[in-house]
C-alpha positions in Angstrom: -1.8 -3.4 -8.5 -2.7 -2.5 -12.1 -2.4 1.1 -13.2 -4.5 3.5 -15.1 -3.5 6.6 -16.9 -5.6 8.6 -19.3 -5.8 12.2 -20.7 -8.1 14.3 -22.8 -7.4 17.8 -23.8 -5.2 20.1 -25.7 -1.9 18.5 -24.9 -0.2 15.6 -26.8 -1.4 12.6 -24.8 1.2 9.9 -25.5 4.0 11.4 -23.5 1.7 12.0 -20.6 0.3 8.4 -20.7 3.8 6.8 -21.1 5.4 8.9 -18.3 2.3 8.3 -16.1 2.5 4.4 -16.6 6.3 4.7 -15.7 5.4 6.4 -12.4 2.8 3.7 -11.7 5.3 0.9 -12.1 5.6 0.6 -8.3 2.2 -0.8 -8.3 3.2 -4.1 -9.8 2.4 -5.3 -13.3 3.2 -7.9 -15.9 1.9 -6.2 -19.2 1.2 -2.8 -20.6 -0.7 -1.2 -23.4 -1.8 2.2 -24.7 -4.7 3.5 -26.8 -4.4 6.7 -28.9 -7.4 8.3 -30.7 -7.4 10.7 -33.6 -11.0 11.4 -34.5 -12.5 8.1 -35.7 -9.0 6.6 -36.1 -7.5 4.6 -33.2 -4.4 2.7 -32.4 -3.6 0.2 -29.7 -0.2 -1.1 -28.7 0.2 -3.9 -26.1 3.2 -5.7 -24.7 3.9 -8.3 -22.3 6.5 -6.9 -20.2 7.5 -3.4 -18.8 6.7 0.1 -19.9 10.2 0.3 -21.5 9.2 -2.5 -23.8 5.9 -0.6 -24.6 8.0 2.5 -25.5 10.2 0.5 -27.7 7.2 -1.1 -29.5 5.8 2.4 -30.1 9.1 3.7 -31.6 8.8 1.1 -34.3 5.4 2.5 -35.6 3.9 5.7 -36.8 1.9 6.9 -33.8 -1.2 9.0 -34.3 -1.1 12.5 -33.1 -4.2 13.3 -31.0 -5.7 14.9 -27.9 -6.9 11.7 -26.2 -5.0 8.8 -24.9 -5.4 5.8 -22.4 -2.7 3.6 -20.9 -2.8 0.6 -18.5 -0.3 -1.7 -16.7 -1.9 -5.0 -15.8 -1.4 -7.3 -12.9 -2.9 -10.7 -13.9 -6.1 -11.8 -12.3 -8.3 -13.4 -15.0 -6.0 -14.9 -17.5 -2.2 -15.3 -17.6 0.0 -12.6 -18.7 -0.4 -12.5 -22.5 -0.8 -10.0 -25.3 -4.5 -10.7 -25.7 -5.2 -10.3 -22.0 -3.3 -6.9 -21.8 -5.4 -3.7 -21.8 -6.9 -1.7 -23.4 -9.8 -3.9 -24.4 -12.2 -3.2 -27.3 -15.8 -4.0 -27.8 -16.9 -6.4 -30.6 -18.0 -3.4 -32.8 -14.6 -1.7 -32.3 -16.4 1.5 -31.1 -15.8 1.1 -27.3 -12.4 1.1 -25.6 -11.8 0.3 -21.9 -9.1 0.2 -19.3 -10.1 -1.5 -16.1 -8.6 -2.2 -12.6 -10.5 -4.6 -10.2 -12.4 -7.9 -10.6 -15.8 -8.4 -11.9 -17.2 -11.3 -9.9 -20.2 -12.2 -12.0 -18.2 -11.9 -15.2 -19.0 -15.5 -16.3 -22.8 -15.2 -16.1 -22.5 -11.9 -18.2 -20.1 -13.5 -20.6 -22.5 -16.5 -21.3 -25.3 -14.1 -21.8 -23.3 -12.1 -24.3 -22.2 -15.2 -26.2 -25.9 -16.2 -26.6 -26.3 -12.8 -28.2 -23.5 -13.5 -30.6 -20.5 -11.8 -28.9 -17.2 -13.4 -29.5 -14.1 -12.9 -27.0 -10.4 -12.6 -27.8 -9.2 -12.7 -24.2 -9.6 -14.7 -20.9 -10.4 -11.4 -18.9 -13.4 -10.1 -17.1 -12.5 -6.7 -18.5 -13.4 -7.7 -22.1 -16.7 -9.0 -20.7 -17.4 -5.6 -19.1 -16.7 -3.4 -22.2 -19.0 -5.7 -24.3 -21.6 -5.6 -21.7 -21.6 -1.8 -21.7 -21.8 -2.0 -25.5 -24.9 -4.3 -25.4 -26.5 -2.0 -22.9 -25.9 1.0 -25.1 -27.5 -0.7 -28.1 -30.3 -2.2 -26.2 -31.3 1.1 -24.4 -30.2 3.4 -27.3 -28.4 5.7 -24.8 -25.2 7.8 -24.7 -22.0 6.3 -23.4 -22.3 7.8 -19.9 -25.7 6.4 -19.3 -24.8 3.0 -20.8 -21.8 2.7 -18.4 -24.2 3.7 -15.5 -26.8 1.2 -16.4 -24.2 -1.6 -17.1 -22.4 -1.1 -13.7 -25.7 -1.4 -11.8 -25.7 -4.9 -13.1 -22.1 -5.8 -12.2 -20.9 -7.3 -9.1 -17.3 -6.7 -8.0 -14.8 -3.9 -8.0 -13.7 -1.6 -10.7 -11.9 1.5 -11.6 -12.5 2.1 -15.4 -12.1 4.7 -18.1 -14.3 4.1 -21.1 -14.2 5.8 -24.6 -16.6 5.8 -27.5 -14.8 6.7 -30.9 -18.2 8.1 -32.1 -17.9 10.8 -29.5 -14.2 11.6 -29.4 -14.6 14.6 -27.0 -15.5 12.6 -24.0 -14.2 10.1 -21.4 -16.4 8.3 -18.9 -14.8 7.4 -15.6 -16.1 5.3 -12.7 -15.1 3.6 -9.6 -16.1 1.1 -6.8 -13.5 -0.4 -4.6 -10.6 0.5 -6.9 -9.4 4.2 -6.7 -9.6 6.9 -9.4 -8.0 10.4 -9.2 -8.8 13.1 -11.8 -6.4 15.9 -12.3 -7.9 19.3 -13.5 -6.3 22.0 -15.7 -7.6 24.7 -18.0 -6.8 22.5 -21.2 -8.2 19.1 -20.2 -8.5 16.3 -17.6 -6.0 13.7 -16.4 -6.9 10.4 -15.0 -4.9 8.1 -12.7 -5.1 5.2 -10.3 -3.6 7.7 -8.1 -2.2 11.3 -8.6 1.5 10.4 -9.3 1.0 10.3 -13.0 0.1 13.9 -13.4 2.0 15.5 -10.6 4.1 17.7 -13.1 1.0 18.9 -14.8 -1.5 20.0 -12.1 -1.9 20.3 -8.4 -5.8 20.2 -8.5 -7.3 16.7 -8.0 -10.7 15.1 -7.5 -10.9 11.7 -5.9 -14.0 9.9 -7.0 -15.9 8.2 -4.2 -17.2 4.6 -4.5 -20.2 4.3 -6.7 -19.4 7.5 -8.6 -19.2 8.1 -12.4 -17.7 11.2 -14.1 -18.1 12.7 -17.5 -14.9 14.3 -18.7 -15.3 16.9 -21.7 -12.6 19.5 -22.2 -13.8 22.9 -21.9 -16.9 21.9 -19.7 -17.3 21.5 -16.1 -16.7 18.0 -14.8 -20.0 16.1 -14.1 -20.1 13.6 -11.3 -23.2 11.3 -10.5 -24.0 8.5 -8.4 -24.1 5.2 -10.2 -27.0 3.6 -8.4 -29.4 6.7 -8.3 -28.1 9.1 -10.9 -27.9 11.9 -8.4 -25.7 14.8 -9.2 -22.6 15.2 -6.9 -20.5 18.2 -6.1 -16.9 17.0 -6.1 -14.4 18.3 -3.7 -11.2 19.7 -5.5 -8.0 18.9 -3.4 -4.6 20.6 -3.6 -1.8 18.0 -4.1 1.3 18.6 -1.7 3.5 15.9 -3.1 5.9 17.0 -5.9 7.6 15.2 -8.6 11.0 15.2 -6.8 9.4 12.9 -4.1 8.7 10.1 -6.6 12.1 10.1 -8.3 15.1 8.2 -7.1 17.2 11.2 -6.3 20.5 9.5 -7.1 19.8 6.2 -5.3 19.9 3.0 -7.3 16.6 1.8 -6.0 13.4 3.6 -4.5 13.6 1.0 -1.6 17.2 2.3 -0.5 16.0 5.9 -0.9 13.0 5.3 1.2 15.1 3.6 4.0 17.2 6.7 4.1 14.1 8.9 4.2 12.9 7.3 7.4 14.4 9.9 10.0 12.6 12.8 8.0 9.5 10.8 7.6 9.3 10.1 11.2 9.8 13.8 12.0 7.0 14.6 9.8 4.7 12.0 11.5 5.6 13.5 14.9 5.6 17.2 14.0 2.9 19.3 15.6 1.7 16.2 17.5 4.6 15.4 19.9 5.1 18.4 22.2 8.0 17.0 24.2 8.9 20.2 25.9 5.4 20.6 27.2 5.1 17.0 28.1 2.0 16.3 25.9 0.6 14.9 22.8 -1.7 17.0 20.5 -3.8 14.9 18.3 -6.5 17.2 16.8 -8.6 14.2 15.6 -8.9 13.1 19.4 -10.3 16.3 20.6 -13.8 15.7 19.3 -13.7 11.9 20.1 -11.5 11.4 23.2 -14.5 10.1 25.3 -15.1 7.3 22.7 -11.6 6.2 23.2 -11.6 6.6 26.9 -14.8 4.5 27.2 -13.9 2.0 24.4 -14.7 -1.7 25.5 -11.8 -2.8 23.1 -9.8 -1.6 20.2 -9.7 -3.8 17.1 -6.9 -3.3 14.6 -7.4 -4.6 10.9 -4.7 -4.6 8.2 -2.8 -6.7 5.8 0.8 -7.5 5.4 3.3 -5.0 6.8 0.4 -2.9 8.2 -0.7 -5.9 10.1 2.8 -6.2 11.7 2.6 -2.6 12.6 -0.9 -3.3 14.3 0.8 -6.1 16.4 3.3 -3.5 17.7 0.2 -1.3 18.4 -1.3 -4.1 20.4 1.7 -4.1 22.7 1.8 -0.4 22.9 -2.0 0.4 23.7 -2.4 -2.6 26.1 0.8 -1.7 27.9 0.1 2.1 28.3 -3.6 2.6 28.1 -4.7 -0.8 29.4 -7.4 -1.2 26.7 -7.9 -4.7 25.2 -6.6 -4.8 21.7 -7.2 -7.4 19.0 -5.3 -7.5 15.7 -7.1 -9.0 12.7 -6.1 -9.9 9.2 -8.6 -7.9 7.4 -9.0 -10.6 4.8 -10.1 -13.0 7.5 -12.2 -10.5 9.6 -14.4 -9.6 6.8 -15.6 -13.2 6.3 -15.8 -14.7 9.8 -19.0 -13.0 11.0 -17.1 -11.0 13.7 -18.7 -9.9 16.9 -18.6 -6.1 17.0 -20.0 -3.9 19.6 -21.0 -0.2 19.4 -18.5 0.8 21.9 -15.6 -0.8 20.0 -13.1 1.2 18.2 -11.8 -0.3 14.9 -8.5 1.1 13.5 -7.9 0.1 9.8 -4.3 0.5 8.9 -3.2 0.9 5.2 -0.3 2.8 3.5 -2.3 3.5 0.4 -5.6 3.8 2.0 -7.0 1.6 -0.8 -6.3 -1.9 0.4 -9.5 -3.9 -0.8 -9.7 -6.3 2.2 -9.0 -3.5 4.8 -11.7 -1.3 3.2 -14.2 -4.1 3.3 -13.4 -4.9 7.0 -13.8 -1.1 7.6 -17.2 -1.1 6.1 -18.4 -4.2 7.8 -17.4 -2.6 11.3 -19.0 0.7 10.4 -22.2 -1.0 9.5 -22.2 -2.8 12.8 -22.0 0.6 14.6 -18.3 0.7 15.6 -16.2 3.9 15.6 -13.7 3.8 12.9 -10.5 5.6 13.3 -8.1 5.2 10.3 -4.4 5.3 9.8 -3.2 5.7 6.4 -0.5 7.7 4.3 -2.3 8.9 1.2 -4.4 12.0 1.6 -7.9 11.8 0.0 -7.7 7.9 -0.2 -10.7 5.8 0.1 -9.9 4.8 3.8 -9.4 8.5 4.8 -12.9 9.3 3.3 -14.7 6.3 4.8 -13.6 6.5 8.4 -15.2 8.7 11.1 -11.8 10.2 12.0 -8.2 9.3 11.9 -4.5 10.3 11.4 -2.3 10.5 8.4 1.3 9.1 8.7 2.7 11.8 6.6 5.4 9.3 5.4 5.3 11.0 1.8 5.2 8.8 -1.4 6.4 5.3 -1.0 7.2 3.7 -4.5 9.1 0.6 -3.6 6.8 -2.4 -3.3 8.5 -3.5 -0.1 7.2 -1.1 2.5 9.8 0.6 4.6 9.0 4.1 5.9 5.3 3.3 5.9 5.9 0.6 8.6 8.0 2.9 10.9 5.5 5.8 10.6 2.5 3.5 11.3 4.2 2.4 14.4 5.0 6.1 15.3 1.3 6.9 14.9 0.3 4.0 17.0 2.8 5.0 19.7 1.1 8.4 19.9 -2.3 7.0 20.2 -1.0 4.7 23.0 0.4 7.5 25.0 -2.4 9.8 24.3 -4.7 7.3 25.6 -2.6 6.7 28.7 -2.7 10.6 29.2 -6.5 10.6 28.9 -7.0 7.5 31.1 -4.4 8.5 33.7 -2.7 5.1 33.3 0.7 6.5 33.2 2.0 9.3 35.6 2.9 12.6 34.0 6.6 12.1 34.9 6.6 8.7 33.1 4.9 10.3 30.1 7.3 13.2 29.9 10.3 10.9 29.9 8.8 8.7 27.1 8.0 11.9 25.0 11.6 13.1 25.3 12.9 9.8 24.3 10.5 9.6 21.3 11.5 13.0 20.2 15.1 11.9 20.0 14.4 8.8 17.8 14.8 10.6 14.3 18.3 11.8 15.1 19.3 8.4 16.4 18.0 6.7 13.2 20.1 9.0 11.2 23.1 7.7 13.1 22.0 4.1 12.6 21.9 4.5 8.8 25.6 5.2 8.8 26.1 1.6 10.0 24.6 0.3 6.7 28.0 -1.0 5.4 28.3 -3.3 8.5 24.9 -4.8 7.5 26.1 -5.1 3.8 29.0 -7.2 5.1 26.6 -9.5 6.9 24.5 -9.7 3.7 27.5 -10.9 1.8 28.1 -13.8 4.1 24.4 -15.1 4.1 22.9 -14.0 0.7 23.2 -17.6 -0.7 21.1 -19.2 2.2 18.0 -20.9 1.0 16.2 -20.3 4.3 16.2 -17.9 7.2 14.7 -17.6 10.7 13.8 -14.4 12.6 13.3 -14.5 16.2 12.2 -11.8 18.7 10.3 -11.3 21.9 7.7 -8.8 23.3 7.6 -5.7 21.1 10.2 -7.2 18.8 8.2 -10.4 17.9 6.3 -8.4 15.2 9.6 -6.9 14.0 10.8 -10.5 13.5 7.7 -11.1 11.3 8.3 -8.0 9.3 12.0 -8.8 8.8 11.1 -12.1 7.5 8.5 -10.7 5.2 10.9 -8.2 3.7 13.5 -11.0 2.8 10.8 -13.1 1.3 9.3 -10.3 -0.7 12.5 -9.0 -2.4 15.2 -11.7 -2.2 12.9 -14.9 -2.8 14.5 -16.4 0.2 12.2 -18.6 2.3 12.0 -16.9 5.8 9.9 -17.2 8.8 9.5 -15.1 12.0 8.7 -16.6 15.4 8.6 -15.6 18.9 11.9 -16.8 20.2 10.5 -19.1 22.9 8.5 -20.8 20.2 11.6 -22.0 18.5 11.5 -25.1 20.8 8.2 -26.0 19.7 9.2 -26.9 16.0 11.4 -24.7 14.2 14.4 -25.7 16.1 14.5 -29.0 14.0 15.6 -26.7 11.1 18.6 -25.3 12.8 22.0 -26.4 11.3 25.2 -24.7 10.1 23.4 -23.7 6.9 20.6 -21.9 8.6 21.1 -18.2 9.3 19.0 -17.1 12.5 18.5 -13.3 12.9 17.7 -12.6 16.6 16.5 -9.3 17.9 18.2 -9.4 21.3 18.0 -5.8 22.9 18.9 -5.4 26.5 15.4 -4.1 27.2 12.8 -6.8 27.3 13.3 -10.5 28.2 17.1 -10.3 27.6 18.3 -13.2 29.7 15.5 -15.4 28.0 16.6 -14.6 24.6 20.2 -15.1 25.5 19.2 -18.6 26.5 17.4 -19.1 23.0 20.6 -18.0 21.3 22.6 -20.6 23.4 20.2 -23.3 22.1 20.8 -22.1 18.4 24.7 -22.0 18.9 24.8 -25.5 20.5 23.1 -26.7 17.2 25.6 -24.8 15.0 23.2 -22.3 13.7 24.6 -19.0 12.2 23.5 -16.3 14.5 23.1 -12.7 13.5 22.3 -10.6 16.5 20.6 -7.3 16.6 21.9 -6.0 19.9 21.8 -2.9 22.0 24.9 -0.6 21.8 27.6 -2.0 23.9 26.3 -5.5 24.4 28.9 -8.1 25.3 27.0 -11.3 26.1 25.3 -11.9 22.7 28.4 -10.7 20.9 30.4 -13.6 22.4 28.0 -16.2 21.0 26.9 -14.6 17.7 28.7 -15.0 14.4 27.7 -11.3 13.5 26.2 -8.4 15.4 24.7 -5.2 14.5 24.2 -2.5 17.2 21.2 -0.3 17.6 20.8 2.5 20.2 19.7 1.7 23.7 16.2 2.6 24.4 12.9 1.7 26.3 11.6 -1.5 25.1 8.6 0.2 23.4 10.9 2.0 21.1 13.2 -0.8 20.1 10.8 -1.6 16.9 11.7 1.7 15.5 15.4 0.9 15.7 15.6 -2.8 15.1 13.4 -2.5 11.9 16.1 -0.5 10.1 19.0 -2.9 10.0 16.5 -5.7 8.9 15.6 -3.5 6.1 19.0 -2.9 4.8 19.8 -6.6 5.3 16.9 -7.6 2.9 17.9 -4.9 0.6 21.6 -5.9 0.2 20.7 -9.6 0.1 18.3 -8.8 -2.9 20.9 -6.8 -4.7 23.5 -9.5 -4.3 21.0 -12.1 -5.6 20.4 -9.7 -8.6 16.6 -9.5 -7.8 14.3 -6.7 -8.9 14.2 -4.8 -5.6 11.6 -2.2 -6.4 9.4 -4.5 -8.3 9.5 -8.0 -7.0 7.8 -10.8 -9.0 4.1 -11.3 -8.5 3.8 -8.5 -6.0 1.8 -5.2 -6.2 2.3 -2.2 -4.1 -1.4 -1.4 -3.5 -3.7 -4.7 -3.4 -6.9 -3.2 -4.6 -8.5 -6.6 -5.6 -9.2 -9.7 -3.3 
């Protein structure tokens, strides 16, 4: 959601900024712009549309050569997608330039104050209000830009990741964040800035992630200076080494990132399990449990907070943890949890789940639970992300970069981490026998290889997609562990093909949704042999008697469902707890092929953003 790229140093900035914006396209956006500075000269180019259109607009003008550049991709919040609302934004004097991710909640109060002082506004955005507020503070207090930004931000309510430039001091950038991530890349010639590290992966491996309420002064040739915004205290930033490489965030010959990432799932799952799943020894090794295992063993309950796909993974986690460890689990939408005055006990464990580690609602829910005294155990993918820094402990999924907006490998690896947690808790609490645990561990160890075989069936899924891609609506049904998979399958279809789809527990079909069934309604049913098979066969008979189009996700060798279904896709036979890892994959392929057949933008679906960093 929105993307920031900036550079100050000895390199030519425009290629760095444009290539960086291209790599941030996965975040979702509707307009783009760049700022280039050469001494006191400055040049701003904006477009409504993609970075490709921005490149084209720049090719038609003589661009300044310089050592400083800023770029932004905007996902509309305040004001519709329009040229005047695109970033960068300029202060009334023309001296200050800003790019901004986030939302300033008290922008209207600030704007009215500025208007009374004679300021005029060209856009509908809160970002233009912010840059003029900084300018007013700078004039009133007669301070340098860094101090002006600090003072101004202390009067701001909301979330922000910002880069600010003053043309009167062309050798400095000011960067700050609160609730919207900022990564700073370091090399001997200058500084790179990004919403994450992907824009500068091919330039440096050294990165600093600003913590919330921190401000940094970037001056080439000088040591980075980081201060707290609220008390001006000097901070010692931690320099981390990036492990991702440029190849990870390129398509590698696939037509879309989503398809590439579906194919990457067996290896992503191996990376998640590596060093943690010791099948031969019959145990699970989770280093972050060693210090805190008593907290888990004595937990009153576990609360999982998440949004979207991560929430669906959390639902699978609820089944896993309650079944194996016999600890009560509640799964909460983070966006609701944070606003309903929840009851939180000191012996609760709260597990926030987020692919990016930057999801605004999940972060807010985390902080609420932390303030109430709960132990916070995070699950996320991005090393150094805000969630990883705010939690007491946790696990990385090690899925690698996920660029497609529709989450694929993040979902499967989140389920894998929750499976490891559930089995480790069962081991700690003695709720499963050693022989039962050993058998489950051997089975889990075999899943990545089986997923690779399952990928080879994608052409069968494509044939099904060709039959149903014109349908206006779809239903997804599952029971037990596969009810959350039905929800996730419906979400994927909605996200990338724009077909209305709903997921339900199969038995709930009789309580309303059955009224929708006719010969034009495809119904995707997860009907594996393990877990309520006879019941779901009865549900399928009810659909068939009403002429619904049945697509069955069935266990290998199934015969009963095959006789009733219009189409069937087989997945490996497994214990019920592992069926989500298998059933998910054909549903991802189905959504992908339907979206392609409908000529949709698979990797950047309309109105969506990869990382939701604003409310």
